[in-house]
C-alpha positions as CSV (number, residue, x, y, z in Angstrom):
1,M,-23.4,-8.8,-37.6
2,A,-26.6,-10.2,-36.3
3,F,-27.3,-10.3,-32.5
4,G,-29.5,-12.0,-29.9
5,R,-29.8,-13.6,-26.3
6,G,-28.0,-16.8,-23.8
7,A,-27.1,-20.1,-21.1
8,T,-24.3,-22.5,-20.8
9,D,-24.6,-26.2,-20.0
10,D,-22.1,-26.8,-17.2
11,G,-21.5,-30.2,-18.6
12,F,-19.8,-28.7,-21.6
13,R,-17.5,-26.1,-19.9
14,R,-14.4,-28.1,-20.6
15,R,-15.3,-29.2,-24.2
16,V,-13.9,-27.4,-27.2
17,Y,-15.3,-28.0,-30.7
18,T,-13.0,-27.8,-33.7
19,R,-13.4,-27.8,-37.4
20,R,-10.9,-27.0,-40.2
21,V,-12.9,-24.9,-42.6
22,P,-11.9,-24.1,-46.3
23,S,-11.4,-20.7,-47.8
24,E,-14.6,-19.3,-49.2
25,R,-12.9,-17.7,-52.2
26,P,-9.3,-17.2,-53.6
27,P,-7.7,-15.0,-51.0
28,R,-6.1,-11.7,-51.8
29,S,-3.0,-12.3,-49.7
30,T,-1.0,-14.9,-47.8
31,A,-2.3,-13.5,-44.5
32,A,-5.9,-13.9,-45.8
33,T,-5.1,-17.5,-46.8
34,S,-4.0,-18.5,-43.3
35,E,-6.9,-16.8,-41.7
36,A,-9.6,-18.3,-44.0
37,T,-8.3,-21.9,-43.6
38,A,-7.3,-21.8,-39.9
39,E,-9.0,-23.8,-37.3
40,I,-12.0,-22.2,-35.7
41,R,-12.6,-23.6,-32.2
42,F,-15.4,-22.9,-29.7
43,R,-15.8,-23.0,-25.9
44,P,-18.6,-21.9,-23.6
45,L,-18.6,-18.3,-22.5
46,E,-17.3,-17.9,-18.9
47,D,-17.4,-15.0,-16.4
48,G,-13.7,-14.4,-17.2
49,D,-14.8,-13.4,-20.7
50,L,-17.2,-10.6,-19.5
51,R,-14.7,-7.8,-19.7
52,R,-13.8,-8.8,-23.2
53,M,-17.5,-9.0,-24.1
54,H,-18.1,-5.6,-22.6
55,G,-15.4,-4.2,-24.9
56,W,-16.8,-6.0,-28.0
57,L,-20.3,-4.8,-27.3
58,S,-19.1,-1.2,-26.9
59,D,-17.5,-1.2,-30.3
60,P,-19.3,1.4,-32.5
61,A,-19.5,-1.1,-35.3
62,V,-21.5,-3.4,-33.0
63,V,-23.5,-0.7,-31.3
64,E,-24.8,0.4,-34.7
65,W,-26.8,-2.9,-35.0
66,W,-27.5,-3.5,-31.3
67,E,-31.0,-2.1,-31.4
68,G,-30.5,0.3,-28.5
69,R,-29.8,-2.4,-26.0
70,D,-27.9,-1.5,-22.8
71,V,-24.2,-2.4,-23.1
72,S,-23.1,-1.0,-19.8
73,W,-21.0,-3.2,-17.5
74,P,-23.9,-4.1,-15.1
75,A,-26.1,-5.1,-18.1
76,V,-23.4,-7.3,-19.6
77,V,-22.9,-9.1,-16.3
78,Q,-26.7,-9.6,-15.9
79,R,-27.2,-10.8,-19.5
80,Y,-24.1,-12.9,-20.0
81,G,-22.8,-13.8,-16.6
82,S,-23.1,-17.1,-14.8
83,G,-26.1,-15.8,-12.8
84,R,-28.4,-15.8,-15.7
85,T,-31.3,-18.2,-15.7
86,D,-32.4,-18.5,-19.3
87,A,-31.7,-21.5,-21.6
88,I,-29.6,-19.7,-24.2
89,E,-26.1,-21.0,-25.0
90,H,-23.2,-18.5,-25.3
91,W,-20.0,-19.4,-27.0
92,I,-16.6,-17.9,-27.6
93,A,-14.9,-18.5,-31.0
94,L,-11.2,-19.0,-31.1
95,H,-8.7,-18.6,-33.9
96,E,-5.1,-19.7,-33.2
97,G,-6.1,-19.8,-29.6
98,E,-7.3,-16.2,-29.5
99,P,-10.9,-15.1,-29.0
100,I,-12.3,-13.6,-32.2
101,G,-16.0,-13.6,-31.6
102,W,-19.1,-14.5,-29.7
103,L,-22.1,-16.6,-30.7
104,Q,-25.3,-17.6,-29.0
105,C,-27.9,-20.2,-30.0
106,Y,-31.3,-21.0,-28.7
107,A,-34.5,-22.7,-29.7
108,A,-36.5,-20.5,-32.1
109,S,-39.7,-21.7,-30.5
110,S,-38.7,-19.9,-27.3
111,E,-39.0,-16.7,-29.2
112,A,-42.3,-17.5,-30.9
113,Q,-43.8,-14.2,-29.6
114,G,-40.5,-12.3,-30.0
115,E,-37.7,-12.2,-32.6
116,A,-38.9,-15.4,-34.4
117,Y,-42.5,-14.4,-34.6
118,H,-42.4,-13.6,-38.3
119,W,-40.3,-16.7,-39.1
120,R,-43.3,-19.0,-38.5
121,A,-44.6,-18.5,-42.1
122,H,-41.3,-19.8,-43.4
123,L,-40.0,-22.4,-40.9
124,D,-41.2,-24.9,-38.3
125,L,-40.0,-23.2,-35.1
126,A,-40.0,-26.5,-33.3
127,E,-37.3,-27.7,-35.7
128,T,-35.3,-24.5,-35.8
129,G,-32.4,-23.1,-33.8
130,A,-31.6,-19.4,-33.9
131,I,-28.2,-17.8,-33.6
132,D,-26.8,-14.3,-33.0
133,Y,-23.2,-13.4,-33.2
134,L,-20.5,-10.8,-33.5
135,V,-16.9,-10.8,-34.9
136,A,-14.5,-8.8,-32.7
137,R,-12.7,-5.8,-34.2
138,E,-9.3,-7.4,-33.6
139,A,-10.4,-10.4,-35.7
140,K,-9.7,-8.3,-38.8
141,R,-13.2,-8.2,-40.2
142,G,-13.5,-8.6,-43.9
143,R,-11.0,-11.4,-44.3
144,G,-13.3,-14.4,-44.2
145,L,-13.1,-15.3,-40.5
146,G,-16.7,-14.3,-39.9
147,S,-18.1,-16.7,-42.5
148,S,-15.7,-19.4,-41.4
149,M,-16.8,-19.0,-37.8
150,L,-20.5,-19.2,-38.7
151,R,-20.0,-22.3,-40.9
152,A,-18.0,-24.1,-38.2
153,F,-20.4,-23.2,-35.4
154,V,-23.4,-24.5,-37.2
155,R,-21.8,-27.7,-38.2
156,D,-19.7,-28.5,-35.1
157,V,-21.8,-27.1,-32.3
158,A,-25.4,-26.2,-33.2
159,F,-26.4,-29.3,-35.2
160,P,-24.5,-31.9,-33.2
161,R,-25.7,-30.6,-29.9
162,H,-29.3,-30.2,-31.1
163,P,-30.4,-33.2,-33.2
164,E,-34.0,-32.0,-33.1
165,W,-33.0,-28.9,-35.2
166,R,-33.4,-29.3,-39.0
167,F,-32.6,-25.6,-39.5
168,V,-30.5,-22.9,-38.0
169,A,-31.6,-19.3,-38.7
170,A,-30.4,-15.8,-38.2
171,G,-32.2,-12.5,-38.9
172,P,-29.8,-9.6,-39.6
173,F,-31.0,-6.2,-40.6
174,E,-31.1,-6.0,-44.4
175,A,-29.0,-2.9,-44.2
176,N,-26.3,-4.8,-42.4
177,V,-24.8,-6.0,-45.7
178,P,-21.5,-7.5,-44.3
179,S,-23.5,-9.7,-42.0
180,C,-25.8,-10.9,-44.7
181,R,-22.8,-11.7,-47.0
182,A,-21.0,-13.6,-44.2
183,L,-24.1,-15.8,-43.7
184,E,-24.4,-16.4,-47.4
185,K,-20.7,-17.4,-47.6
186,A,-21.3,-19.7,-44.6
187,G,-24.0,-21.6,-46.5
188,F,-27.1,-19.8,-45.3
189,E,-29.8,-19.0,-47.9
190,R,-32.1,-16.1,-47.9
191,R,-35.7,-17.2,-47.2
192,A,-37.5,-13.9,-46.8
193,T,-37.3,-10.2,-46.1
194,L,-39.3,-9.4,-43.0
195,D,-40.7,-6.2,-41.6
196,D,-39.3,-5.2,-38.2
197,E,-40.2,-2.1,-36.2
198,A,-36.4,-1.2,-36.3
199,G,-36.1,-1.9,-40.1
200,P,-36.3,-4.7,-42.6
201,C,-34.6,-7.9,-41.7
202,V,-33.5,-10.9,-43.8
203,L,-34.3,-14.4,-42.7
204,M,-31.2,-16.5,-43.4
205,V,-31.4,-20.3,-43.0
206,A,-28.9,-23.1,-42.9
207,S,-30.3,-26.6,-43.4
208,R,-29.1,-29.8,-41.8
209,A,-29.7,-31.6,-45.1
210,D,-27.2,-29.3,-46.8
211,D,-24.4,-30.5,-44.4
212,P,-23.1,-34.0,-45.2
213,N,-21.2,-34.0,-41.9
214,A,-24.3,-33.2,-39.7
215,V,-25.7,-36.0,-37.6
216,Q,-29.2,-36.7,-38.8
217,S,-32.0,-36.8,-36.3
């Protein structure tokens, strides 16, 4: 998966965003059918989620792509707890009422000298949101929930809450093939392969114009 940074607007703590998303491809089993077509809902991350976040971030499949970041309990509290002061939004994705993943979104322009520096040749950062995410181990990775989660988040949360964004982008490592595939199935397109000191990354972009349900700015 791709990963990033985060803040929650207190005015939205009670709101839940829902979208019924279709299956990306003919499923291999009845279980896969129910998972790929199930409702994906979202709510802001709260302090009560931090123990779960700590467990998710400690999963070896996540640590592999976490770029050496500190995933200790104190670091998780500092980065994701209610005491943080940044403007990044953190969200928990729910499937059948159970948490299955985490996403964060933020203005790409806030990372103009950081993660989004190399995006500038391909996107107007002032009109772009950035996301990072993970799918929990218990979410049965590989059954379509990751791409369903991403598609629903962009269309039900990122674009509606940020009418100034024409694009939503992610930059997974090129070697993280499952993450790149999930983004493609969610409607993102490959814009460029970018050099990063930790390895080549792929700029993946979803466009508001490609989503007939998005509110136009």
